[in-house]
BAFI-418869 format. One record per residue: residue in three letters; x, y, z of N, C-alpha, C, CB in turn. Coordinates in steps of 0.2 Angstrom, whole numbers, padded with zeros to 4 digits, always signed. Glycine has a CB too. Layout:
ALAXYZXYZXYZXYZ ...
END
This chain:
UNK-0119+0499+1061-0114+0495+1063-0114+0490+1066-0110+0498+1065 UNK-0114+0486+1065-0114+0480+1070-0110+0479+1074-0115+0475+1067 UNK-0115+0474+1078-0111+0471+1085-0103+0469+1083-0114+0463+1087 UNK-0099+0471+1090-0095+0466+1089-0094+0458+1089-0092+0467+1093 UNK-0090+0457+1087-0088+0450+1085-0091+0448+1080-0087+0445+1089 UNK-0098+0451+1076-0102+0447+1071-0098+0448+1063-0110+0451+1071 UNK-0097+0444+1061-0099+0446+1053-0103+0453+1050-0104+0440+1049 UNK-0100+0454+1045-0105+0459+1043-0109+0456+1037-0103+0466+1041 UNK-0114+0456+1037-0120+0455+1032-0116+0455+1025-0125+0460+1032 UNK-0119+0450+1022-0115+0451+1017-0123+0456+1012-0111+0441+1015 UNK-0120+0458+1005-0126+0462+1002-0129+0459+0998-0124+0467+1000 UNK-0135+0464+0999-0142+0461+0994-0141+0457+0988-0146+0467+0992 UNK-0143+0451+0989-0143+0450+0982-0139+0445+0982-0141+0456+0978 UNK-0134+0445+0986-0128+0438+0984-0127+0432+0989-0120+0440+0985 UNK-0127+0427+0987-0129+0421+0991-0122+0419+0991-0133+0415+0987 UNK-0119+0420+0997-0111+0414+1000-0110+0406+1000-0111+0414+1008 UNK-0109+0404+0994-0106+0400+0994-0101+0395+1000-0105+0401+0990 UNK-0103+0389+1001-0099+0387+1007-0093+0383+1004-0103+0383+1013 UNK-0088+0386+1009-0080+0385+1006-0077+0376+1005-0073+0390+1012 UNK-0074+0375+1001-0076+0368+1001-0066+0366+1004-0079+0365+0990 UNK-0064+0362+1006-0058+0360+1010-0058+0354+1003-0059+0358+1020 UNK-0051+0353+1003-0049+0346+1001-0046+0342+1005-0046+0346+0996 UNK-0045+0335+1006-0043+0330+1010-0037+0329+1007-0047+0324+1012 UNK-0031+0328+1007-0024+0325+1003-0028+0317+1003-0014+0326+1010 UNK-0024+0315+0999-0027+0306+0999-0020+0304+1001-0030+0301+0990 UNK-0015+0306+1001-0009+0304+1003-0008+0305+1012-0004+0309+0997 UNK-0014+0310+1015-0012+0310+1026-0011+0303+1025-0019+0312+1033 UNK-0006+0302+1030-0006+0299+1035-0015+0299+1039+0000+0303+1039 UNK-0015+0292+1040-0023+0292+1045-0029+0292+1044-0024+0296+1050 UNK-0027+0294+1036-0034+0297+1034-0038+0290+1031-0034+0304+1027 UNK-0044+0288+1031-0046+0286+1023-0051+0288+1019-0048+0280+1022 UNK-0052+0284+1015-0055+0286+1009-0062+0288+1009-0054+0281+1004 UNK-0065+0293+1007-0071+0294+1012-0077+0291+1007-0073+0303+1014 UNK-0076+0289+1002-0082+0285+0999-0083+0277+0999-0083+0285+0992 UNK-0079+0277+1006-0078+0268+1008-0082+0269+1015-0070+0265+1010 UNK-0088+0263+1013-0093+0263+1019-0091+0260+1026-0098+0261+1018 UNK-0085+0255+1024-0082+0252+1030-0076+0252+1029-0084+0247+1032 UNK-0074+0252+1038-0066+0252+1039-0063+0244+1036-0064+0253+1049 UNK-0057+0245+1034-0052+0242+1034-0052+0237+1039-0048+0246+1033 UNK-0051+0232+1039-0051+0227+1046-0045+0222+1046-0059+0221+1046 UNK-0043+0220+1036-0040+0216+1037-0031+0218+1037-0042+0213+1032 UNK-0029+0223+1040-0021+0223+1040-0022+0224+1050-0016+0232+1034 UNK-0015+0223+1050-0014+0222+1058-0015+0230+1062-0004+0218+1059 UNK-0012+0234+1058-0011+0242+1064-0018+0243+1063-0004+0252+1061 UNK-0023+0244+1060-0030+0245+1059-0034+0243+1067-0033+0240+1051 UNK-0029+0235+1069-0034+0232+1075-0031+0232+1080-0037+0224+1074 UNK-0025+0237+1079-0019+0238+1086-0015+0232+1087-0023+0240+1095 UNK-0015+0227+1083-0009+0221+1084-0005+0224+1083-0008+0215+1079 UNK+0002+0221+1089+0009+0225+1088+0013+0220+1084+0014+0226+1096 UNK+0012+0215+1082+0015+0210+1078+0010+0211+1072+0017+0203+1082 UNK+0013+0211+1065+0008+0209+1058+0010+0204+1058+0009+0211+1052 UNK+0004+0204+1053+0000+0196+1052+0002+0197+1044-0010+0194+1055 UNK+0006+0189+1043+0008+0188+1036-0001+0186+1032+0014+0182+1035 UNK-0001+0191+1024-0006+0192+1023-0007+0188+1019-0007+0196+1021 UNK-0014+0183+1018-0017+0179+1014-0020+0180+1008-0019+0176+1017 UNK-0023+0176+1004-0027+0179+0999-0035+0181+0999-0025+0175+0993 UNK-0038+0178+1002-0045+0183+1004-0044+0185+1012-0054+0180+1003 UNK-0041+0190+1013-0040+0194+1019-0038+0190+1025-0046+0198+1020 UNK-0039+0184+1027-0039+0178+1032-0033+0177+1036-0040+0172+1029 UNK-0032+0173+1040-0024+0174+1044-0021+0167+1041-0023+0175+1054 UNK-0015+0167+1042-0015+0161+1034-0012+0153+1041-0004+0165+1025 UNK-0015+0150+1035-0016+0145+1041-0007+0141+1040-0024+0138+1039 UNK-0011+0135+1048-0001+0132+1048-0001+0128+1044+0002+0127+1055 UNK+0005+0124+1047+0008+0117+1040+0004+0111+1042+0018+0115+1041 UNK+0002+0109+1034-0003+0105+1034+0003+0098+1034-0008+0106+1027 UNK-0003+0094+1038-0002+0089+1042+0004+0084+1038-0009+0086+1043 UNK+0002+0083+1031+0007+0079+1026+0016+0081+1030+0006+0084+1016 UNK+0016+0089+1029+0025+0095+1030+0026+0089+1037+0023+0109+1035 UNK+0021+0089+1038+0022+0088+1049+0025+0082+1048+0011+0087+1056 UNK+0022+0078+1045+0022+0070+1043+0031+0069+1042+0016+0069+1034 UNK+0031+0071+1035+0037+0070+1034+0041+0074+1035+0037+0069+1029 UNK+0042+0079+1039+0046+0083+1046+0049+0078+1052+0041+0089+1051 UNK+0044+0074+1052+0043+0070+1059+0050+0065+1057+0034+0064+1061 UNK+0057+0064+1062+0063+0059+1062+0059+0051+1058+0066+0059+1071 UNK+0055+0047+1064+0050+0042+1064+0048+0043+1055+0045+0044+1070 UNK+0044+0046+1055+0043+0046+1045+0046+0046+1042+0041+0050+1041 UNK+0051+0048+1042+0058+0046+1035+0061+0038+1038+0066+0054+1036 UNK+0061+0036+1044+0066+0030+1045+0062+0025+1041+0067+0029+1054 UNK+0054+0025+1041+0051+0022+1039+0048+0020+1031+0048+0023+1042 UNK+0050+0026+1031+0048+0028+1022+0056+0023+1021+0048+0040+1019 UNK+0061+0028+1022+0068+0024+1018+0068+0014+1020+0077+0030+1023 UNK+0063+0013+1025+0062+0007+1026+0058+0001+1021+0060+0008+1030 UNK+0053+0006+1018+0049+0003+1015+0052+0002+1007+0042+0007+1017 UNK+0056+0009+1007+0059+0009+1000+0065+0005+0999+0061+0016+0999 UNK+0069+0003+1005+0074-0001+1003+0071-0009+1003+0080+0000+1007 UNK+0064-0011+1007+0063-0018+1004+0060-0017+0998+0058-0023+1010 UNK+0055-0009+0992+0053-0013+0987+0061-0014+0982+0046-0009+0984 UNK+0063-0010+0985+0072-0012+0981+0074-0018+0980+0078-0009+0983 UNK+0072-0024+0985+0074-0028+0988+0069-0034+0983+0073-0026+0995 UNK+0065-0032+0983+0058-0035+0979+0059-0034+0974+0051-0033+0979 UNK+0060-0031+0970+0062-0028+0964+0069-0033+0961+0063-0021+0966 UNK+0072-0034+0965+0079-0036+0960+0077-0044+0963+0089-0032+0963 UNK+0073-0046+0971+0075-0054+0968+0067-0055+0963+0076-0062+0977 UNK+0061-0052+0959+0061-0053+0956+0063-0052+0950+0059-0053+0957 UNK+0066-0047+0949+0070-0050+0943+0074-0054+0941+0072-0049+0942 UNK+0079-0057+0947+0084-0063+0947+0081-0070+0945+0087-0064+0953 UNK+0074-0069+0950+0070-0076+0945+0066-0076+0939+0066-0079+0948 UNK+0066-0071+0940+0062-0069+0930+0069-0071+0925+0059-0058+0928 UNK+0074-0067+0927+0082-0069+0921+0080-0077+0923+0092-0066+0924 UNK+0082-0078+0927+0084-0086+0930+0079-0091+0923+0078-0088+0942 UNK+0073-0089+0921+0071-0094+0917+0068-0092+0910+0067-0097+0921 UNK+0066-0085+0912+0067-0080+0904+0072-0076+0904+0061-0075+0902 UNK+0080-0075+0900+0083-0071+0904+0080-0064+0899+0094-0073+0905 UNK+0076-0059+0901+0074-0052+0895+0078-0048+0897+0065-0049+0895 UNK+0084-0048+0900+0089-0045+0900+0096-0045+0895+0090-0045+0905 UNK+0093-0052+0891+0098-0054+0885+0094-0051+0878+0101-0063+0884 UNK+0089-0050+0876+0084-0050+0871+0086-0044+0869+0077-0051+0873 UNK+0091-0040+0871+0093-0037+0865+0100-0041+0858+0095-0029+0868 UNK+0102-0043+0864+0106-0047+0860+0103-0053+0853+0109-0050+0866 UNK+0099-0052+0853+0095-0057+0852+0088-0053+0845+0092-0061+0860 UNK+0091-0049+0846+0087-0044+0838+0093-0039+0837+0079-0036+0840 UNK+0102-0039+0838+0106-0037+0834+0107-0039+0826+0110-0039+0838 UNK+0101-0038+0823+0103-0040+0816+0103-0034+0811+0097-0046+0814 UNK+0105-0034+0806+0102-0033+0801+0101-0036+0795+0105-0029+0801 UNK+0101-0031+0788+0097-0034+0778+0104-0041+0778+0099-0026+0768 UNK+0109-0040+0777+0113-0042+0777+0115-0049+0779+0116-0039+0778 UNK+0114-0051+0785+0110-0057+0791+0108-0060+0788+0105-0056+0796 UNK+0101-0055+0789+0093-0059+0788+0093-0064+0778+0084-0048+0788 UNK+0098-0062+0776+0096-0063+0767+0100-0070+0769+0101-0057+0759 UNK+0106-0072+0773+0112-0077+0773+0108-0083+0778+0120-0072+0777 UNK+0105-0077+0782+0099-0082+0786+0095-0088+0785+0095-0081+0786 UNK+0090-0084+0780+0087-0086+0774+0089-0090+0771+0085-0081+0770 UNK+0094-0088+0767+0098-0093+0763+0101-0101+0765+0104-0090+0762 UNK+0105-0101+0774+0104-0105+0776+0100-0110+0778+0105-0103+0777 UNK+0092-0109+0781+0088-0113+0782+0086-0116+0776+0084-0111+0787 UNK+0085-0111+0769+0082-0116+0764+0086-0121+0762+0081-0113+0760 UNK+0096-0118+0763+0099-0124+0760+0102-0124+0765+0102-0124+0752 UNK+0103-0130+0768+0110-0130+0773+0115-0135+0771+0107-0133+0782 UNK+0116-0138+0764+0119-0142+0764+0127-0143+0762+0116-0146+0761 UNK+0130-0137+0761+0135-0135+0758+0138-0130+0763+0133-0133+0750 UNK+0136-0129+0770+0136-0124+0774+0142-0129+0778+0129-0121+0778 UNK+0149-0128+0779+0155-0130+0783+0155-0128+0788+0161-0128+0780 UNK+0156-0121+0791+0157-0120+0797+0152-0119+0803+0160-0116+0797 UNK+0150-0125+0807+0143-0123+0810+0145-0119+0818+0137-0130+0810 UNK+0153-0121+0818+0151-0115+0826+0154-0105+0828+0155-0120+0834 UNK+0149-0108+0834+0147-0099+0835+0152-0096+0838+0140-0098+0839 UNK+0153-0092+0835+0160-0088+0836+0160-0083+0845+0159-0081+0828 UNK+0164-0082+0848+0164-0081+0853+0169-0073+0853+0167-0088+0857 UNK+0167-0070+0859+0173-0063+0861+0173-0063+0867+0172-0054+0858 UNK+0178-0064+0870+0180-0063+0878+0174-0069+0882+0177-0053+0880 UNK+0174-0076+0878+0166-0080+0880+0162-0078+0883+0166-0084+0883 UNK+0160-0072+0878+0153-0071+0875+0152-0070+0867+0151-0065+0879 UNK+0148-0075+0866+0145-0075+0857+0145-0069+0855+0136-0078+0856 UNK+0145-0068+0850+0145-0062+0844+0138-0060+0845+0148-0064+0836 UNK+0138-0054+0841+0130-0053+0840+0130-0058+0833+0126-0043+0837 UNK+0122-0057+0832+0121-0062+0826+0122-0058+0819+0113-0067+0826 UNK+0123-0052+0817+0126-0048+0813+0130-0051+0810+0127-0044+0814 UNK+0135-0053+0818+0144-0052+0814+0144-0061+0814+0152-0048+0821 UNK+0139-0065+0815+0142-0073+0815+0132-0076+0813+0146-0076+0827 UNK+0134-0081+0808+0128-0080+0802+0123-0087+0808+0131-0082+0791 UNK+0132-0091+0812+0126-0096+0818+0123-0095+0823+0127-0101+0820 UNK+0123-0087+0826+0120-0085+0831+0116-0084+0831+0122-0082+0834 UNK+0108-0089+0834+0103-0089+0834+0101-0083+0834+0100-0093+0838 UNK+0094-0080+0831+0092-0074+0834+0083-0075+0834+0096-0067+0830 UNK+0081-0071+0837+0074-0069+0835+0070-0065+0831+0072-0067+0839 UNK+0073-0062+0829+0071-0058+0825+0066-0060+0818+0078-0055+0823 UNK+0070-0065+0814+0069-0070+0810+0063-0075+0812+0074-0073+0810 UNK+0062-0078+0819+0057-0083+0820+0051-0077+0823+0060-0091+0826 UNK+0051-0073+0823+0046-0067+0825+0041-0065+0819+0049-0061+0827 UNK+0045-0064+0815+0043-0062+0808+0040-0067+0802+0050-0060+0805 UNK+0042-0073+0805+0037-0077+0804+0033-0079+0804+0037-0079+0804 UNK+0031-0080+0811+0026-0082+0818+0021-0078+0811+0028-0078+0830 UNK+0023-0072+0808+0016-0066+0810+0016-0066+0803+0017-0056+0815 UNK+0020-0069+0798+0019-0067+0792+0017-0076+0791+0027-0062+0788 UNK+0018-0080+0793+0013-0087+0794+0006-0086+0795+0016-0091+0801 UNK+0005-0082+0802-0003-0079+0805-0006-0075+0798-0003-0073+0812 UNK-0003-0070+0794-0005-0067+0789-0008-0073+0783+0002-0063+0787 UNK-0001-0076+0780-0002-0081+0774-0008-0084+0777+0003-0087+0773 UNK-0009-0088+0782-0013-0091+0784-0021-0089+0784-0011-0092+0787 UNK-0021-0084+0784-0029-0080+0783-0027-0078+0776-0030-0071+0789 UNK-0023-0077+0774-0025-0076+0765-0027-0084+0760-0016-0073+0762 UNK-0023-0088+0765-0027-0096+0763-0034-0097+0763-0025-0102+0767 UNK-0038-0096+0769-0042-0097+0770-0047-0091+0768-0040-0099+0776 UNK-0044-0087+0765-0048-0080+0761-0051-0083+0755-0042-0074+0759 UNK-0045-0086+0752-0046-0089+0742-0052-0094+0744-0038-0093+0736 UNK-0052-0098+0751-0058-0104+0752-0063-0101+0751-0058-0108+0759 UNK-0064-0095+0755-0071-0093+0759-0071-0095+0765-0077-0096+0756 UNK-0069-0098+0767-0066-0099+0776-0064-0097+0781-0063-0103+0777 UNK-0064-0091+0777-0060-0083+0782-0065-0080+0790-0061-0076+0774 UNK-0062-0082+0792-0068-0079+0800-0061-0075+0804-0073-0088+0806 UNK-0063-0073+0810-0057-0070+0816-0055-0075+0817-0058-0067+0822 UNK-0060-0079+0823-0060-0084+0824-0055-0090+0825-0061-0083+0822 UNK-0057-0093+0819-0053-0097+0816-0043-0096+0814-0058-0098+0811 UNK-0044-0090+0810-0036-0086+0812-0035-0087+0818-0036-0077+0810 UNK-0038-0085+0823-0035-0083+0829-0033-0091+0834-0041-0077+0832 UNK-0037-0099+0830-0039-0103+0832-0032-0105+0830-0046-0107+0831 UNK-0028-0103+0823-0024-0105+0818-0016-0104+0823-0024-0099+0810 UNK-0016-0096+0825-0013-0092+0827-0010-0094+0834-0017-0086+0827 UNK-0014-0097+0840-0014-0100+0847-0011-0107+0847-0021-0100+0850 UNK-0014-0111+0841-0012-0115+0838-0005-0118+0838-0014-0113+0834 UNK-0001-0113+0834+0005-0113+0833+0009-0111+0837+0005-0111+0829 UNK+0008-0107+0841+0009-0103+0849+0011-0107+0853+0002-0102+0852 UNK+0004-0113+0854+0004-0119+0859+0008-0124+0859-0002-0123+0859 UNK+0009-0126+0853+0015-0132+0848+0021-0128+0852+0015-0133+0837 UNK+0022-0124+0852+0030-0119+0852+0032-0118+0856+0031-0112+0849 UNK+0027-0118+0863+0027-0117+0872+0028-0125+0872+0019-0113+0877 UNK+0023-0131+0870+0027-0135+0871+0033-0140+0870+0024-0137+0872 UNK+0036-0139+0863+0042-0141+0862+0050-0137+0867+0042-0139+0854 UNK+0044-0135+0868+0050-0129+0871+0051-0134+0879+0045-0118+0873 UNK+0044-0134+0880+0045-0137+0886+0046-0144+0889+0042-0134+0888 UNK+0046-0148+0883+0049-0156+0883+0055-0156+0881+0045-0161+0878 UNK+0057-0150+0879+0065-0152+0877+0068-0151+0886+0068-0144+0869 UNK+0067-0145+0888+0069-0143+0895+0068-0147+0898+0067-0139+0899 UNK+0063-0152+0901+0062-0158+0904+0067-0164+0902+0055-0158+0904 UNK+0067-0164+0896+0072-0169+0894+0082-0167+0894+0070-0171+0886 UNK+0083-0160+0893+0086-0160+0895+0089-0160+0903+0087-0158+0891 UNK+0084-0159+0907+0085-0163+0915+0086-0168+0916+0081-0165+0918 UNK+0083-0171+0911+0079-0177+0916+0085-0183+0914+0069-0180+0912 UNK+0090-0180+0905+0095-0183+0906+0103-0182+0910+0094-0184+0900 UNK+0101-0174+0914+0107-0171+0917+0111-0171+0910+0110-0175+0923 UNK+0111-0167+0905+0112-0164+0900+0116-0157+0903+0107-0164+0895 UNK+0121-0154+0903+0126-0148+0905+0127-0144+0899+0134-0150+0907 UNK+0124-0139+0895+0124-0136+0890+0122-0129+0891+0121-0139+0887 UNK+0125-0125+0885+0124-0118+0886+0119-0116+0882+0128-0113+0884 UNK+0113-0122+0880+0105-0117+0878+0104-0115+0884+0098-0121+0875 UNK+0099-0110+0880+0096-0106+0885+0087-0108+0880+0101-0094+0886 UNK+0083-0103+0887+0076-0104+0885+0076-0102+0877+0072-0099+0889 UNK+0079-0094+0875+0076-0090+0871+0081-0094+0867+0076-0081+0871 UNK+0085-0097+0867+0088-0102+0861+0086-0105+0855+0089-0107+0863 UNK+0081-0110+0861+0078-0114+0861+0071-0111+0856+0077-0116+0867 UNK+0069-0105+0858+0063-0103+0854+0067-0103+0848+0060-0096+0856 UNK+0071-0098+0847+0076-0096+0841+0076-0100+0836+0083-0094+0843 UNK+0078-0107+0838+0080-0113+0833+0074-0116+0829+0082-0120+0838 UNK+0066-0119+0834+0062-0122+0835+0057-0113+0830+0061-0126+0843 UNK+0059-0109+0832+0054-0106+0826+0057-0104+0819+0051-0099+0829 UNK+0062-0106+0818+0066-0103+0811+0060-0109+0806+0079-0104+0810 UNK+0056-0115+0809+0051-0119+0806+0047-0116+0800+0046-0120+0810 UNK+0046-0110+0803+0038-0106+0801+0042-0101+0795+0034-0099+0808 UNK+0049-0104+0794+0050-0101+0786+0047-0105+0783+0057-0100+0782 UNK+0051-0112+0782+0047-0115+0777+0041-0117+0776+0049-0119+0776 UNK+0037-0116+0781+0027-0114+0782+0026-0111+0777+0023-0108+0789 UNK+0030-0105+0779+0029-0102+0775+0029-0103+0765+0033-0097+0778 UNK+0035-0105+0763+0036-0104+0757+0030-0112+0756+0046-0103+0755 UNK+0030-0116+0759+0025-0122+0755+0018-0119+0757+0025-0132+0759 UNK+0016-0115+0761+0007-0109+0759+0008-0110+0752+0007-0098+0760 UNK+0015-0104+0752+0010-0097+0745+0014-0103+0739+0015-0085+0743 UNK+0016-0107+0738+0017-0108+0734+0011-0114+0731+0023-0110+0735 UNK+0007-0116+0739+0001-0121+0737-0003-0117+0734-0004-0125+0743 UNK-0004-0110+0736-0010-0105+0733-0009-0104+0726-0011-0098+0737 UNK+0000-0103+0723+0001-0102+0718+0000-0108+0712+0006-0100+0718 UNK+0003-0116+0714+0003-0120+0711-0002-0127+0713+0009-0121+0710 UNK-0006-0126+0719-0009-0133+0720-0007-0136+0725-0009-0138+0715 UNK-0010-0142+0726-0005-0148+0731+0000-0150+0728-0008-0155+0733 UNK+0005-0149+0721+0008-0154+0720+0015-0148+0721+0006-0158+0712 UNK+0016-0139+0720+0020-0136+0723+0018-0137+0731+0019-0129+0720 UNK+0014-0137+0735+0014-0135+0741+0018-0142+0744+0005-0133+0745 UNK+0019-0148+0740+0022-0153+0744+0030-0155+0744+0018-0159+0741 UNK+0030-0150+0736+0038-0151+0736+0042-0144+0738+0039-0154+0728 UNK+0039-0139+0739+0042-0134+0744+0043-0138+0751+0038-0127+0745 UNK+0037-0138+0753+0038-0141+0759+0039-0146+0761+0035-0141+0760 UNK+0041-0151+0757+0047-0157+0758+0053-0158+0758+0046-0161+0755 UNK+0055-0150+0751+0062-0146+0753+0064-0145+0759+0062-0140+0752 UNK+0060-0139+0760+0061-0136+0766+0061-0140+0773+0056-0131+0766 UNK+0057-0147+0774+0057-0152+0778+0064-0156+0779+0051-0157+0777 UNK+0067-0154+0777+0072-0159+0773+0077-0154+0777+0071-0161+0763 UNK+0077-0148+0774+0083-0141+0777+0084-0142+0783+0081-0132+0776 UNK+0078-0140+0787+0075-0139+0791+0077-0145+0798+0068-0137+0789 UNK+0078-0151+0794+0078-0155+0799+0088-0156+0796+0071-0163+0797 UNK+0091-0155+0792+0099-0154+0792+0101-0149+0796+0103-0153+0786 UNK+0098-0143+0798+0100-0139+0801+0099-0139+0809+0098-0134+0798 UNK+0094-0142+0811+0094-0143+0818+0098-0148+0819+0089-0144+0821 UNK+0100-0151+0814+0104-0160+0818+0113-0158+0818+0102-0169+0811 UNK+0114-0150+0813+0122-0150+0814+0121-0141+0818+0128-0151+0802 UNK+0116-0140+0822+0114-0134+0826+0115-0136+0832+0107-0130+0825 UNK+0110-0141+0834+0113-0143+0839+0115-0148+0841+0110-0141+0842 UNK+0119-0153+0839+0123-0157+0840+0131-0153+0843+0122-0160+0834 UNK+0130-0148+0839+0137-0143+0844+0136-0142+0850+0139-0135+0842 UNK+0129-0141+0851+0126-0137+0857+0125-0143+0866+0117-0134+0853 UNK+0126-0149+0861+0121-0155+0866+0128-0159+0865+0112-0158+0862 UNK+0131-0163+0860+0136-0165+0862+0141-0161+0862+0138-0169+0859 UNK+0145-0157+0859+0149-0155+0862+0149-0155+0869+0150-0150+0860 UNK+0145-0152+0873+0146-0153+0879+0148-0162+0883+0140-0150+0883 UNK+0147-0166+0878+0147-0172+0879+0155-0173+0881+0145-0177+0873 UNK+0156-0171+0875+0166-0172+0873+0170-0167+0878+0168-0170+0862 UNK+0168-0163+0878+0168-0158+0886+0170-0161+0891+0162-0154+0888 UNK+0165-0164+0894+0167-0169+0899+0168-0176+0898+0162-0168+0903 UNK+0172-0179+0894+0175-0184+0893+0169-0190+0893+0180-0184+0898 UNK+0165-0188+0890+0160-0194+0892+0164-0199+0883+0148-0190+0891 UNK+0164-0205+0884+0163-0209+0877+0158-0207+0872+0161-0217+0877 UNK+0160-0209+0865+0158-0207+0862+0151-0212+0862+0162-0207+0857 UNK+0152-0219+0861+0147-0223+0861+0144-0226+0871+0153-0230+0856 UNK+0146-0221+0872+0143-0221+0880+0133-0219+0881+0149-0213+0883 UNK+0130-0222+0885+0123-0225+0887+0122-0216+0887+0122-0231+0894 UNK+0125-0214+0891+0122-0203+0892+0120-0203+0885+0128-0194+0893 UNK+0132-0203+0881+0131-0199+0875+0124-0202+0870+0137-0199+0871 UNK+0122-0206+0869+0118-0211+0865+0111-0207+0866+0117-0220+0868 UNK+0108-0206+0874+0105-0201+0873+0104-0195+0873+0103-0200+0875 UNK+0109-0192+0872+0112-0187+0871+0108-0186+0862+0121-0189+0872 UNK+0113-0191+0859+0111-0191+0851+0104-0191+0849+0113-0196+0849 UNK+0100-0195+0854+0094-0197+0852+0090-0190+0853+0093-0203+0857 UNK+0091-0187+0858+0087-0181+0860+0087-0175+0855+0091-0178+0868 UNK+0096-0176+0850+0095-0171+0846+0094-0174+0838+0100-0168+0848 UNK+0091-0179+0839+0088-0185+0831+0079-0182+0834+0089-0198+0833 UNK+0078-0183+0838+0070-0181+0841+0069-0174+0839+0069-0182+0850 UNK+0074-0170+0844+0071-0163+0842+0070-0161+0833+0075-0158+0847 UNK+0074-0165+0828+0076-0162+0824+0072-0163+0818+0080-0163+0824 UNK+0067-0171+0820+0062-0171+0818+0056-0170+0818+0062-0174+0818 UNK+0054-0168+0824+0050-0167+0827+0047-0161+0823+0053-0166+0832 UNK+0052-0156+0820+0052-0151+0814+0049-0152+0807+0060-0149+0813 UNK+0049-0157+0804+0044-0157+0798+0037-0160+0800+0048-0161+0792 UNK+0036-0165+0805+0029-0165+0807+0026-0162+0809+0027-0168+0808 UNK+0025-0154+0814+0022-0150+0814+0022-0144+0808+0024-0148+0820 UNK+0028-0143+0803+0027-0142+0797+0020-0144+0793+0032-0144+0795 UNK+0021-0149+0792+0015-0152+0790+0007-0152+0794+0018-0158+0789 UNK+0010-0154+0799+0002-0153+0804-0001-0145+0804+0004-0155+0813 UNK+0002-0142+0803+0000-0135+0804-0001-0132+0796+0006-0132+0809 UNK+0000-0135+0791-0002-0131+0786-0004-0135+0782+0003-0126+0784 UNK-0005-0141+0781-0010-0144+0776-0017-0145+0775-0009-0148+0776 UNK-0020-0142+0780-0027-0141+0780-0028-0135+0779-0032-0142+0784 UNK-0021-0129+0775-0024-0123+0772-0021-0125+0764-0019-0114+0777 UNK-0022-0129+0762-0021-0131+0753-0025-0133+0754-0014-0135+0748 UNK-0029-0132+0747-0034-0136+0743-0033-0138+0735-0040-0133+0745 
END
C-alpha cells in the first residue's frame, strides 16, 4: 500500500513516456517555438498605442521628400509659373525673329509638289520660250501650292538638283582619276557659298534701291537654285560627248535660265513699280530693270564657273 498522495509505481519492466502537449499555431499571444528572437517589427509587440505604417525592411516610414515639400510651397509654385512664362515669351521672340529673316514655318509650301509638277517645271526650265502666262495664281491673297501652279517657286527641285550636281561632279572627277573626298567637299561648299553670296547681294540691292516686293529669302533661294538643272545636263553631256556636247548643252541651258529669270523676276520687281505708279522711264524703274538683268545674267556665268573644270 502506497502512501497517500503518491502515484502508484509503474509495473516492473515498463518505461513511462512523457506526455506531449500540442501548441495550437493559431492561439493568440503565442509565438513560434522555433523562433530564436522575438519579432519587434510590429507596433503591438513594442507596446505602442498607434500602429506605424509598415516599410519594406521593417523600419519606420520616412518623412516626405524635400522635392515634395518644395513643390507644395506656394512661393515655389509661383516661381515655377513665372519661369515657364519667361521661357514661353523667349521662345516666341526667337521664333518671331527667325521667321522674320528666314520663314521656316512656310517651308511646307515650297515642298508641296507632285510628279506632274516636277516634270512640267523641268520642261519649263529647259524650254521657256513658248510659255505665255507667267503670273502666279492666288487664292484669297495666298499663292496656291506649287503642284497647282507651274509658275510658283519650289524648293524640291533646287534641293534635289544641288545634291545631284554634287554626285555628278564626283562622277566626273572619278572618271578623270581626280576624285577625293576633300575635292568633292570643296566643290559642294563652293556652290553653296556662291548661292549664299547671290542671295545676300540681291537682298542688299533691294534694300538700297528701296524696292517693295513680295520676294522672300526662300523665293530667291528657289529661283537661284534652278540653275543646277542646266549644270547637271552640261556635265553629263560633257562626260558622254566631250567638250562639244558640254558647250552645246550648257549654252542652251544658260540661255534658257536667262529667259526664265527675266520673265519671272520682272513680275516680282517691275510689277511692284507699276502698282506704285512709278513712270516706266523713271530713274528708280530703270534701277529695277538693271537689277533684274544683273540677276539673270549672273546665272549663266556661275553655271560655267562651277562646271568648266569638271569636263576635259
